[in-house]
DRENLUM-776250 format. One record per residue: residue in one letter; residue number from 1; x, y, z of N, C-alpha, C, O, CB in turn. Coordinates in pm, whole numbers, plus 50000, padded with zeros to 5 digits. Each point is the difference from the previous one (the first is absolute). Glycine has a CB too. Layout:
<pts>
code|pos|n.x|n.y|n.z|ca.x|ca.y|ca.z|c.x|c.y|c.z|o.x|o.y|o.z|cb.x|cb.y|cb.z
a|NUM|X|Y|Z|X|Y|Z|X|Y|Z|X|Y|Z|X|Y|Z
...
</pts>
This chain:
<pts>
code|pos|n.x|n.y|n.z|ca.x|ca.y|ca.z|c.x|c.y|c.z|o.x|o.y|o.z|cb.x|cb.y|cb.z
m|1|63198|07303|29531|50138|49964|50018|50066|49969|49865|50115|50040|49977|49831|49871|50252
i|2|49983|50019|49682|50056|49966|49869|50031|50127|49922|50106|50009|49938|49766|49775|50060
n|3|50038|50314|50004|50027|50127|49932|50125|50066|50055|50081|50055|49926|49675|49974|50031
g|4|50259|49965|50176|50118|50058|50063|50127|49931|49955|50101|50066|49977|49760|49995|50219
l|5|50134|49806|49793|50118|49926|49954|50034|50035|49856|50118|50012|49964|49826|49803|50193
l|6|49953|50203|49759|50027|50040|49862|50067|50137|49994|50090|50022|49920|49714|49844|50005
f|7|50150|50225|50161|50064|50132|50005|50145|49987|50042|50087|50069|49947|49692|50037|50107
l|8|50248|49805|50041|50138|49980|50046|50087|49949|49886|50107|50053|49974|49810|49900|50257
f|9|50035|49942|49701|50081|49939|49896|50018|50091|49881|50108|50004|49940|49812|49776|50135
l|10|49979|50293|49891|50007|50086|49883|50059|50137|50030|50029|50078|49909|49776|49801|50001
g|11|50213|50151|50219|50056|50129|50038|49910|50116|49966|50048|50109|49971|50174|49794|49998
l|12|49647|50074|50033|49906|50104|49958|49970|50103|50108|49928|50097|49975|49975|49737|49874
g|13|50150|50147|50265|49975|50097|50105|50017|49939|50136|50013|49879|50016|49832|50241|49835
k|14|50153|49965|50247|50016|49955|50136|49867|49948|50053|49894|50056|49973|50292|50107|50063
i|15|49822|49731|50039|49882|49949|50068|49987|50078|50129|50097|50012|50075|49925|49755|49821
p|16|49861|50286|50133|49985|50070|50127|50018|49903|50115|49938|49893|50001|49906|50273|49893
v|17|50241|49869|50201|50022|49913|50115|49916|50048|50117|49973|50119|50012|50260|49828|49909
p|18|49726|49960|50165|49923|50040|50117|50079|50098|50087|50123|50003|49996|49758|49777|49999
a|19|50047|50300|50082|50063|50102|50083|50103|49939|50096|50099|50065|50032|49693|50072|49952
i|20|50185|49739|50061|50094|49939|50094|50137|49979|49937|50100|49990|50071|49707|49897|50042
l|21|50199|50108|49755|50127|49979|49932|50063|50129|49949|50097|49996|49924|49821|49780|50014
n|22|50029|50333|50101|50046|50131|49958|50134|50033|50067|50022|49964|50115|49739|50111|49853
n|23|50329|49992|49960|50135|50028|50049|50009|50114|50101|50110|50038|50038|49969|49880|49746
s|24|49809|50138|50261|50006|50112|50093|49987|49955|50145|49951|50076|50084|49954|50070|49738
y|25|50135|49733|50208|49985|49946|50134|50125|50020|50083|50107|50031|49948|49733|49803|49963
t|26|50145|50147|50219|50110|50019|50094|50102|49888|49985|49976|49900|49933|49870|50218|50227
m|27|50268|49901|49905|50105|49899|49996|49952|49869|50060|50037|49892|49952|50135|50289|50062
q|28|49747|49826|50091|49947|49877|50061|49911|49924|49902|50009|49878|49989|50000|50231|50237
e|29|49907|49964|49705|49910|49936|49903|50080|49943|49883|49968|49891|49951|49848|50268|50115
k|30|50286|49913|49889|50085|49949|49893|50072|49873|50045|50013|49905|49923|50017|50329|49988
s|31|50016|49766|50213|50067|49882|50054|49905|49881|50008|50040|49887|49974|50113|50262|50156
l|32|49723|49877|49905|49900|49893|50007|49977|49941|49861|49993|49878|49985|49898|50235|50212
i|33|50096|49972|49702|49979|49952|49863|50121|49920|49954|49985|49896|49935|49869|50303|50015
e|34|50265|49847|50082|50120|49925|49964|50005|49865|50072|50038|49899|49941|50084|50317|50019
a|35|49839|49782|50167|49996|49875|50076|49899|49902|49938|50025|49880|49995|50040|50245|50215
i|36|49822|49928|49744|49901|49915|49933|50060|49941|49873|49978|49882|49969|49833|50259|50125
g|37|50264|49939|49833|50068|49950|49880|50101|49891|50033|50005|49898|49931|49964|50326|49964
w|38|50110|49797|50209|50097|49897|50041|49931|49874|50049|50049|49889|49978|50112|50292|50082
a|39|49725|49834|50006|49923|49882|50041|49956|49922|49876|50002|49877|50000|49918|50242|50209
g|40|50040|49952|49686|49965|49935|49874|50116|49920|49944|49981|49888|49953|49858|50295|50001
v|41|50280|49874|50051|50120|49929|49953|50020|49872|50083|50027|49893|49944|50079|50326|49983
i|42|49880|49793|50203|50018|49883|50088|49898|49891|49967|50035|49883|49993|50054|50267|50189
f|43|49784|49889|49797|49898|49901|49964|50036|49929|49869|49989|49878|49991|49837|50261|50127
y|44|50217|49937|49782|50038|49940|49871|50116|49902|50017|49993|49885|49956|49929|50322|49926
v|45|50184|49839|50181|50121|49918|50014|49971|49877|50086|50047|49891|49969|50097|50316|50006
f|46|49781|49811|50133|49969|49888|50088|49916|49895|49927|50024|49880|50016|49985|50275|50182
s|47|49894|49889|49723|49917|49904|49926|50085|49924|49898|49983|49880|49983|49815|50267|50049
y|48|50292|49922|49902|50085|49933|49901|50098|49905|50068|50027|49891|49948|49952|50308|49901
f|49|50073|49840|50265|50089|49913|50078|49927|49873|50041|50053|49890|49982|50074|50311|50102
l|50|49752|49813|49970|49923|49882|50041|49966|49911|49882|50001|49878|50012|49906|50254|50176
l|51|50063|49928|49698|49972|49923|49879|50125|49925|49954|49994|49882|49967|49828|50285|49967
s|52|50290|49903|50063|50126|49942|49951|50053|49889|50090|50067|49908|49952|49984|50311|49945
t|53|49920|49788|50231|50048|49897|50093|49899|49887|50019|50022|49909|50079|50110|50266|50037
g|54|49758|49831|49811|49901|49894|50006|49906|50008|50119|49924|49905|50026|50238|49957|49857
k|55|49840|50247|50190|49912|50016|50116|49859|50041|49959|49904|49978|50075|50295|50084|50062
l|56|49788|49996|49746|49870|50040|49946|49987|49947|49859|50099|49981|49929|49896|50226|50216
k|57|49882|49770|49815|49972|49966|49861|49948|50126|49930|49942|50089|50064|50006|49668|49995
a|58|50074|50250|49812|49962|50119|49924|49850|50025|49999|49956|50112|49975|50243|49851|49884
n|59|49722|49935|50168|49855|50019|50001|49943|50014|50141|49878|49998|50018|50111|49873|49771
s|60|50097|50142|50312|49950|50013|50137|49947|50141|50025|50047|50098|49943|50117|49727|50134
y|61|49737|50180|50011|49944|50131|50037|50107|50089|50061|50006|50119|49970|49769|49774|50066
l|62|50309|50051|50051|50101|50081|50067|50094|50065|49899|50035|50118|50015|49951|49732|50185
f|63|50056|50076|49698|50087|50056|49899|49933|50121|49933|50063|50104|49982|50040|49668|49979
h|64|49771|50213|50003|49930|50109|49933|49972|50117|50094|50009|50115|49960|49889|49718|49887
v|65|50069|50137|50278|49976|50108|50097|50128|50081|50021|49996|50123|50002|49826|49738|50112
l|66|50291|50071|49900|50126|50072|50017|50031|50087|49879|50047|50113|50014|50037|49701|50131
n|67|49889|50134|49735|50024|50079|49879|49904|50117|49988|50040|50108|49957|50044|49687|49932
v|68|49790|50187|50148|49903|50110|49997|50041|50108|50100|49995|50119|49970|49820|49721|49962
l|69|50226|50118|50188|50046|50099|50100|50125|50074|49951|50013|50120|50021|49890|49737|50163
g|70|50187|50070|49752|50119|50064|49944|49963|50102|49894|50054|50111|49998|50076|49682|50048
a|71|49778|50170|49867|49956|50091|49895|49936|50125|50059|50028|50111|49955|49938|49694|49892
i|72|49948|50178|50253|49934|50115|50062|50104|50095|50061|49991|50122|49981|49805|49736|50067
g|73|50301|50086|50024|50104|50084|50060|50077|50079|49897|50026|50119|50019|49992|49717|50164
l|74|50019|50099|49708|50077|50070|49897|49915|50092|49915|50051|50097|49945|50104|49710|50052
i|75|49717|50164|49990|49910|50093|49929|49989|50130|50078|50005|50109|49942|49865|49698|49961
i|76|50115|50182|50228|49990|50121|50084|50127|50082|49988|49995|50121|49980|49851|49759|50180
d|77|50269|50054|49854|50128|50072|49993|50024|50059|49861|50041|50115|49988|50051|49733|50189
s|78|49882|50075|49719|50027|50051|49866|49900|50108|49960|50034|50089|49922|50062|49689|50016
g|79|49782|50214|50114|49904|50108|49975|50047|50130|50063|49990|50108|49941|49825|49725|50050
y|80|50237|50155|50130|50052|50118|50071|50120|50058|49927|50013|50121|49986|49905|49784|50233
e|81|50170|50007|49735|50123|50045|49934|49979|50035|49852|50093|50045|49934|50034|49812|50225
d|82|49752|50123|49790|49968|50023|49859|50090|49916|49909|50047|50046|49897|49877|50186|50159
d|83|50097|49643|49986|50081|49904|49926|49904|49914|49917|49960|49891|50043|50224|50107|50136
r|84|49781|50051|49704|49894|49937|49920|50033|49859|49951|49911|49916|50000|50026|50311|49931
p|85|50187|49744|50027|50028|49861|49961|49980|49902|50116|49943|49892|49982|50219|50195|49848
n|86|49885|49951|50288|49983|49916|50118|49852|49988|50037|49953|49894|50039|50275|50174|50042
l|87|49701|50041|49907|49856|50000|50027|49927|49907|49903|49910|49926|50040|50105|50310|50047
a|88|50024|49767|49788|49935|49915|49899|50026|49853|50026|49906|49920|50002|50116|50265|49832
v|89|50104|49777|50185|50032|49858|50016|49938|49945|50129|49955|49885|50002|50259|50150|49870
n|90|49784|50043|50232|49942|49951|50125|49848|49997|49996|49937|49919|50068|50262|50169|50052
s|91|49741|49999|49803|49854|49995|49980|49963|49873|49924|49902|49934|50032|50084|50319|49968
i|92|50093|49714|49899|49977|49877|49925|50022|49879|50091|49921|49905|49997|50150|50208|49789
w|93|50035|49890|50292|50030|49890|50093|49885|49982|50100|49962|49887|50032|50285|50159|49944
l|94|49698|50063|50071|49886|49994|50092|49880|49934|49933|49937|49912|50059|50144|50295|50056
l|95|49888|49833|49763|49888|49941|49927|50021|49851|49976|49906|49921|50012|50053|50300|49878
i|96|50164|49740|50077|50030|49858|49980|49978|49923|50129|49939|49893|49999|50228|50166|49822
g|97|49882|49994|50290|49984|49933|50128|49854|49987|50041|49958|49895|50047|50264|50192|50019
l|98|49702|50019|49916|49858|49995|50034|49926|49902|49909|49913|49927|50045|50097|50311|50035
f|99|50026|49762|49792|49938|49906|49905|50031|49856|50041|49910|49916|50001|50109|50255|49814
a|100|50107|49801|50218|50040|49864|50037|49927|49954|50126|49956|49885|50007|50269|50154|49889
m|101|49762|50049|50202|49928|49963|50122|49852|49977|49971|49940|49905|50052|50224|50226|50085
g|102|49778|49954|49781|49859|49984|49964|49976|49871|49923|49901|49931|50023|50075|50316|49972
k|103|50115|49721|49914|49988|49878|49921|50009|49877|50090|49922|49906|49986|50178|50212|49816
r|104|49994|49883|50291|50015|49886|50092|49877|49988|50088|49948|49890|50020|50303|50138|49979
f|105|49703|50083|50054|49881|49998|50087|49880|49945|49924|49925|49918|50052|50165|50279|50077
h|106|49893|49849|49748|49888|49955|49918|50009|49850|49972|49898|49931|50007|50089|50298|49888
s|107|50131|49720|50073|50014|49857|49971|49976|49916|50127|49947|49890|49991|50216|50164|49824
e|108|49877|49997|50301|49974|49928|50125|49850|49996|50030|49949|49899|50049|50277|50171|50038
l|109|49704|50039|49884|49855|50001|50020|49933|49899|49908|49910|49927|50043|50099|50316|50023
n|110|50034|49751|49810|49944|49904|49905|50023|49857|50045|49910|49917|49990|50129|50247|49828
r|111|50082|49806|50233|50030|49867|50051|49911|49964|50118|49952|49886|50010|50284|50142|49913
q|112|49742|50066|50167|49914|49976|50117|49856|49976|49958|49932|49914|50057|50220|50229|50083
n|113|49801|49931|49762|49861|49986|49955|49976|49868|49928|49890|49946|50003|50097|50301|49977
r|114|50118|49701|49954|49987|49872|49930|50007|49882|50096|49935|49898|49979|50167|50207|49819
g|115|49977|49909|50308|50024|49886|50090|49914|50004|50117|50008|49911|50085|50217|50079|49843
</pts>
């Protein structure tokens, strides 16, 4: 994945996309991919809304899960649309979300093992 991101940033070539993201699909399949992208937008906006209104904390699992789901939705859509800047930023966002969840999980395990 890191090599792929370097290719994106440096513009050294196209990253091969999985067959499911290929542009030779039917209108129904294209609509499904677009719906997945819009679901990603909803997850992002909803998580930010909940954070901004104090309903979620930035270190909560739900906040990170919503952001990871948002990133996945937009990665699928941007991969299909060959929108490399969007693909890059959402791939990074996904990695950040997964890292944050892993870090929190690891610290909770450490706390349980000590107590």
